[in-house]
C-alpha positions in Angstrom: 13.7 105.6 0.3 10.8 103.1 0.5 11.0 102.0 -3.0 15.0 101.2 -3.1 14.4 99.1 -0.3 11.4 97.2 -2.0 13.7 96.8 -4.6 16.5 95.4 -2.5 14.2 93.1 -0.9 12.9 91.4 -4.1 16.3 91.0 -5.7 17.3 88.7 -2.3 13.8 86.7 -2.4 14.9 86.3 -6.2 18.5 84.8 -5.0 17.3 82.5 -2.4 14.4 81.2 -4.6 17.4 80.2 -7.2 19.9 78.8 -4.9 17.6 76.5 -2.6 16.1 74.1 -5.4 12.8 72.4 -4.0 11.9 68.8 -3.3 10.5 68.7 -6.5 13.4 69.1 -8.6 13.8 66.6 -11.2 16.7 64.6 -11.4 17.8 64.8 -7.9 16.5 61.0 -7.2 14.4 62.3 -3.9 10.9 60.7 -4.2 8.3 62.9 -2.2 7.2 61.0 0.7 3.6 59.6 0.5 3.8 59.8 -3.6 6.5 56.1 -3.8 6.0 54.1 -6.7 7.6 50.9 -7.0 11.0 51.0 -8.6 11.1 54.7 -9.5 10.5 58.2 -7.9 7.5 60.4 -8.9 10.2 62.6 -11.0 10.7 59.3 -13.2 14.6 58.1 -11.6 15.3 55.1 -10.7 15.2 53.8 -6.8 17.1 50.4 -7.0 16.4 49.6 -3.6 12.6 48.5 -4.3 13.5 47.3 -8.1 12.2 43.9 -8.6 14.1 43.8 -11.8 17.0 43.7 -10.0 16.8 41.3 -7.8 18.4 37.6 -8.1 15.9 34.6 -9.4 14.1 33.4 -6.0 15.3 36.4 -3.6 12.9 37.7 -1.8 13.1 41.5 -1.2 11.0 42.7 1.9 7.7 41.7 0.4 8.2 43.7 -2.9 8.8 40.6 -5.2 5.8 38.7 -5.6 7.2 36.4 -8.1 10.2 35.7 -6.2 8.4 34.6 -3.1 8.8 30.7 -2.1 5.5 28.6 -2.5 4.4 27.5 0.4 3.7 23.4 0.6 0.7 21.4 2.1 1.9 18.7 4.1 0.5 15.7 2.9 -2.2 14.1 6.0 -1.0 11.0 7.5 -2.8 7.8 6.3 -5.5 7.1 8.8 -4.3 4.1 11.1 -6.6 1.0 12.0 -7.7 0.8 15.3 -5.5 -1.2 17.4 -7.3 -4.9 18.7 -9.7 -4.5 15.7 -11.6 -8.0 15.4 -12.9 -9.0 12.3 -16.6 -9.5 11.7 -18.6 -12.6 13.1 -19.6 -14.7 10.1 -22.9 -15.7 9.6 -23.9 -19.1 9.3 -26.5 -21.3 8.1 -27.5 -25.1 7.9 -28.9 -26.6 5.0 -29.8 -30.0 3.8 -27.6 -31.6 1.1 -28.2 -35.6 1.7 -29.3 -35.7 -2.1 -25.9 -35.1 -2.7 -24.7 -37.6 -0.5 -26.2 -40.5 -2.0 -27.2 -42.5 1.4 -23.2 -41.8 2.9 -22.8 -40.2 6.3 -20.7 -37.1 5.6 -20.9 -33.2 6.0 -19.8 -30.7 3.9 -19.1 -26.4 4.5 -18.9 -24.0 2.1 -17.7 -20.5 2.8 -19.2 -17.1 1.0 -15.9 -14.9 1.2 -18.0 -11.8 -0.1 -20.5 -12.2 2.6 -18.3 -13.7 5.5 -21.2 -16.3 5.5 -20.6 -20.3 6.2 -23.3 -22.9 5.1 -23.0 -26.2 6.8 -24.8 -29.4 6.1 -24.6 -31.7 9.3 -22.7 -28.9 11.5 -21.6 -31.5 14.3 -20.2 -33.8 12.2 -17.9 -31.1 10.4 -17.0 -30.0 14.1 -16.2 -33.5 14.9 -12.0 -33.9 14.8 -11.1 -36.8 12.3 -8.4 -37.5 10.2 -8.2 -35.5 7.1 -7.3 -38.6 5.0 -7.4 -38.0 1.2 -8.7 -34.7 1.4 -4.7 -33.7 2.5 -3.5 -34.3 -0.8 -5.2 -30.6 -1.8 -3.2 -29.0 0.9 -0.2 -31.0 0.0 -0.4 -30.3 -3.4 -0.8 -26.4 -3.0 2.1 -26.3 -0.6 4.6 -28.3 -2.6 3.3 -26.1 -5.6 4.2 -22.8 -4.0 7.7 -23.9 -2.7 8.5 -24.9 -6.2 8.9 -28.3 -4.8 6.0 -29.9 -7.7 7.0 -28.7 -11.3 3.5 -30.1 -13.0 5.0 -30.0 -16.4 8.1 -32.4 -15.0 6.4 -34.1 -12.3 6.5 -37.8 -12.9 7.7 -40.4 -9.9 8.8 -43.7 -10.6 6.8 -46.7 -9.3 9.1 -48.8 -6.6 7.6 -51.9 -7.9 5.6 -52.4 -4.7 1.9 -53.7 -5.3 -0.8 -51.5 -3.6 -4.2 -52.8 -3.6 -5.0 -50.0 -6.3 -4.1 -51.3 -9.6 -3.9 -47.8 -10.8 -1.0 -47.0 -8.1 1.5 -49.9 -9.7 3.1 -47.9 -12.5 4.9 -44.9 -12.7 2.8 -41.3 -11.9 3.0 -38.0 -13.1 1.1 -35.2 -10.5 -2.0 -34.9 -12.8 -2.7 -39.2 -12.7 -1.6 -39.6 -9.1 -4.1 -36.6 -8.3 -6.9 -38.4 -10.1 -6.0 -41.9 -8.5 -5.3 -40.5 -5.1 -2.3 -42.2 -5.3 -0.9 -42.5 -1.5 3.2 -43.3 -2.7 3.2 -40.2 -4.7 2.0 -37.7 -2.3 4.0 -39.8 0.4 6.9 -38.5 -1.7 5.8 -34.8 -2.0 5.4 -34.7 1.6 8.5 -35.9 2.4 10.4 -33.5 0.3 8.1 -30.7 1.6 9.5 -31.6 5.2 8.1 -31.2 8.5 9.4 -27.6 9.6 8.2 -26.3 6.3 4.8 -28.4 6.4 4.5 -27.1 9.9 4.9 -23.6 8.9 2.4 -23.8 6.2 -0.3 -25.6 8.3 -0.6 -23.0 11.0 -0.4 -20.1 8.3 -3.4 -21.8 7.2 -5.0 -22.7 10.5 -5.7 -26.3 9.1 -7.4 -28.6 12.0 -5.2 -28.9 14.9 -2.0 -28.5 12.6 -0.7 -31.7 14.6 1.8 -33.7 12.5 3.4 -35.4 15.2 2.4 -38.7 13.4 4.2 -37.9 10.5 5.0 -41.4 9.0 0.9 -41.8 9.4 0.9 -44.8 11.4 -1.8 -43.9 13.4 -3.9 -43.0 10.3 -7.1 -45.8 10.1 -8.1 -44.4 6.5 -8.3 -46.8 3.7 
């Protein structure tokens, strides 16, 4: 009797084992918890939920596709702004004796070394005394005329009016090179008139040239010889 019961119990256990497949049965597609591998189960079956190969290019899938992550860009640093109301450095000044170059003339000279922000004066007090620029203004008027296209050195001849001047070199038609060499007043008078008062005033203020006063446009108060 006991042997028969044991035999029946063994048969029931065997049948239960065949009818209840375990979690490790191959081909079920169910991975054992804690043993997941990227893209497949432990048994080798595909798991599309975490397969990087099935993602569209550029898509991010729960951090499992490193190649598809967007690159973080570093924002450029904004340029450093200059301090407001910053003042230029104060230039240095020295005084020199260049009298030998003036050959007895009572004159003055100022030189500026831009690389070192340094002024050199000969007779500084005289240099700081306001006076008419006279013929030195031909340099400024030439520069303004050239910059504005009023003066073309290759085609710069002006006709002489026939008026007789004290300097015989002025009594002829003249181009820019001759006029500058002879310091011809009538030639540069024409140049200045073509520049015009408005443009001349703007240029002088930009240059901070003297007192920038051009109210005596006709030069009637000019005492230069």
